[in-house]
C-alpha positions, 0 to 999 in steps of 0.5 A: 117379161110380159107374162109378169104383167098378167099373172105369176104362175106356179109352173110345177102346179100348172103342169099338174093341173094340165095333166088333169085334162087326160082324165075322162071328165075333162074330155072336151069331146065328151057329151052327156045324156042329160043335165044331171050327168052334166052336173055330176061331171062338174063334181067329178072334175072338182074331185080331181082338182082337189086331189091335184091341189092337196085339198082346200086347207092347203090351197087357202094357205097358198094364196097364189096357188089358190088363184092359179087353180081357179084360173085353170078352172075358169079356162077349161070349165066355167061351171067348175070355177063356179063351184070351186071358188064357192067351196074353197074361197068362200065357204071353207075360208069363212068357216076357218076364219069366223068359226071357233075351233072345235072337234065338230068344226074340225070334222066338217073341215076335214070332210070339206078338205077330202070332198066327202061333202061339197060346200055351198053358200046359201045367202041370196033369198028369193024375195029380195034376191041380191039384197044382203041387207034384207036377209030374212032367214032366222036362227033363234038361240035356244038357251035350253039346248044351247043351240039355234033353230033355223027357220024360213019365215016365208016363201020369199025368204027361201034361199035361191042359187044354192047348188044342192039339188043333185042326188049322190053328192053330199052338201054342207051349206054356209047359211046366212041368217039373222041371229035372234037372241033374247027376243031381239035381232042381233045381226047377220051371221053365217052358220054351218048346216049339213044339207044332204048326204049322198042319199037324202036331204036331211030332216026339216030341210026342203030342197026344190030342184029348179027345172031346166039347165042353168047357164052355169050348169050346176044343180041350183035349187030353192032351199027352206028350213023348218026348225033345223037344229044347229049346234053352237059349234056351227055358229060362225060367230067371229068376236060375238058371244052368248054367255052362260046366262044366254046374254048376247055380246058383240063388240061390233055394231050391226052394220060392222057385223054385217061387213065382218060376216061378209068380209071373208067373201072378199076372196070371192071378188079376187077369185072372180077377177082372176077367173073372168080374166083367165076366161077372157084371155082364153077367148081372145087367144082362141079368136086371134089364133083363128084370125091369123089363119083365116083368109077372106073371100070378100070382094074387097080385099080378097085372099087377105088375112082377116087381121088386115081389116081395120074393123077386125082389128078394132074388135080384136085388138080392142079386146086384146088391150082390154084383156092386158089391162084387166088381167093386170088389175086382177094380178094387183088384187091377188098381190093385195093382202086385204089390209084395207080397213073395212068401212062401218058405214053402209050407205046402200049396199055392203060390198064396197064396205067389205073391201072397196078395192076388191069390189071395184076390181071385180066390177071392172074386170067382169065388165071388161071380160064381158066386152072382150067375149062379146067382141070375140063372138062378133068377130068370129061369125058362126064359130063363136056360136058353137059350144065346142069353142066355149065362147058361150060358156065364158059369156055365161060366166061373166053374166053370172058374176055381174051379180054373184059375189056382189051386184056390179051395178050396186057396187058402182053406185055405192062407189059413185056416191062416195066419189061425189062426196069426196074432195075432187082429185081431178080438179083443174085437169085439162085434156092433153094436147096429144097422146104421145106418151104414158103421161098424156094417156093418164091425163086423158083418163083423169080428164074424162073422170073429171067430166063424169064427176061434173055430170054427177054433181050437176043439179040440186044440192046433195044434202037430204033431210029424209028418205024421200028427199034423198031418193028425189036427189039421188035417183036422177043421178044414178046413170051418171054415178054408174058412168063415174064409177066405171070411169074411175075404176077403168082409170085406176086399172089403166094407171096401175098398168102403165105404172108397171110397164117395164122400160124394155123392148116391149114398152112400145107395144104395151103403150100401144095397147094402153093407147087403144084402151085409153081411147076406148074408155076415155076418148069421148072428148077426142076429135075423130081425126086424132082418134082414128090416127092414134088407133091406126098407129097402135093397131099396126104396132100390135099386129107386128108384135101379135105372136109375142103378145099371145105367147104372154098368156102362157096358153097352148092347144093342149090346154085350149082344145077349141077347134078354132084355136088349132093350127089347122082349124078345119082338120080340128073340126072334121077329125079323121079325113072324110071318105072320098066319093 
């Protein structure tokens, strides 16, 4: 069944989620008077989502249901996805995994489960932005009270992108800070810190709401701390400890502790891959339904369906191929139990060390989803600019997660550096003589990765004796490392997809999609006649089977309310018939 390549939905839970769309806060036609009402609406949606799903603890106990819930959120309200994945997949998971069980922590968890308060992650800092190696916020252990004192040492250490500004919504932060004990820095740890209740921000915490409307529609702010007391029970310590004499103990090195503290955020990589893939499916489904019904008045090919034109096929069938491959890549990550060993070596950034496959999948799916949505906007004309069709909101989601949850460029650079340091698995690979079968597609992908590896390895020796020499060696190669890592990730996505394509009635169609994907990502060495002939043949196969491909997404006009997606898109825009003159 085609749908099994993309996701494995819980039908009963999906039906319950669909019922949420009957609630006013999910009304697609409802406009809000200002940004504060828009932000409040997102938290209203979160309460409904939470009640339908049974709370965060229940979701975390059922991995598939968690990610099905987040996929629904990304489809109907990208800002809801953003706040839900942070609340469930990052904050609550971090508290339950790294916290030492206690009555105080159990109370916090109960409040988060009931949504008496919403959790927010506070890790990114204004001065160093995405550099989680350089977190400057300090949590100093005070042995006289057996507690910690949370302090922002300078303005650059203010936490940014914290969605804690909205009045009327209680927030609890998972705050990442450098632990100081006995006059020494002991590594990066998360701490549970109540930020505000429904009426006020708590003492010694300063929250500055950022002006304007953010692309993700949340109540973002700058947050700083001036001597906030944090009890020991709120220290998410993992295996570290401070004994009765105030001495710090940790079996992990500082780098290992950083990786461990960020390790639970591997959930964020999976959530992101699932969310952007769901948004991309909604976007291409919407556009292709519109394109099937839209005829052209152009002088060339008048009164023909838009999808008969090769330029439209190139945009939309290329996007369709991309969405099948990245959705499958995300599906495989959901099936992964994070058994991959975390690395203790961090060359430049921590994300690849936390979970290499998760980080790579996140980078590939976000980039792929961004390309899909851009193609849809190009193909749809003015319709793609209208908020009611949600293309812009989906694009904002991919833009945000190019950096959130691990910066994609930094992830790819780290993986690129690893690839050039490893033995070459593609040595001796030649370009295939044709693209007649799946084996040839794999061969072309590996050949292109080999070309990118040769490019990244071209130049002086990679051995460096000091920082200046290392920078001089690596800096000119950074563009090549990015291309190498992208090619590597796309090649792994393609090979996983081809491995799981069933040998049944859909095999020809799936191989046509794989051919389009392969030529788009790995076809730089192909001659144009061969490239054009293969694409034309693949486009024809996809066009003949388009309805079946769209059915695999499991979407409906009940879920996707965009006017473009409706059977009669003109009537969907207009609503009740206009009065006749």
